[in-house]
N, C-alpha and C positions, 0 to 999 in steps of 0.2 A: 596504500594497500599493495603489498608485493606478493599476492597469492599467485601460485602457478596457474597457467591458463585453464587446466582441467578443473581446478577448484573454483575458479571464477565462473566457469560454465555451469557447474553444479549449483553455485550460489544464485546465479541468474535464474535457473530453473526453479529453485525454491522460492525466490521472490515472485516469480510469475504465478506459481501455485497459490501463494499467500494472497496476492492481489485478486485472483479469481475467487478464492474463498471469502474474502472481504466483500466483494461485489455480491455474492450469493447471500451473505449474512445481511447486508444492508437492504437488499431487495426483500428478504423475508420479513424485515422489520418495517416495510412500507416505503422505503426510499426509492426514488427514481434516479437512476444513474444517468447523468447528462454527458459525461465525458470521462475517458480513462487516458492517462498519460498526457494531460493537458500541459503544453509548454508555454511558459511566459518568457519574457526577455531575461529574467533572472534565474528561474529554476523550473522544474517540472512538478506538477501536482498530480499525485497518483490517481485520485478519483475526485470528481465533482458530482455532487448529488443534491437532490432537493427532497424535502418532506415538510408538509404543512406550512409552506411559504418560506421555509428556511433554506438557504444555500449553504452547503457543507463542503469544505475542502478536506480531503482525507489523505494523510501520509501513512502508507503501510510500512511497518518495520517488522523484520523477522529476526529473532534471536534464539539461541540454543536453549536457554533456560528462562523460567519465569522471572527470576531475579535480574537477569541481563535485560529482559524486556522492560521491566520497571525502571531500571537505570537509564535506558535509552529514551524513555518517555518524559524524562524530567526537563 
């Protein structure tokens, strides 16, 4: 990714907003957020949450269009 620094800063801000909105949505659906930005030896997990005995690992993706989002989720 060879984006100019200003563009990377804007993208980081957009990602931060998306993660915050995701946490709000999950909470509104009864999830308990355990951790945000959980780091393992291999990678980072955006959110860890629980609901009804289930542990859920959430990766938040931001895309410009719905079609781009669907493609990123495959």
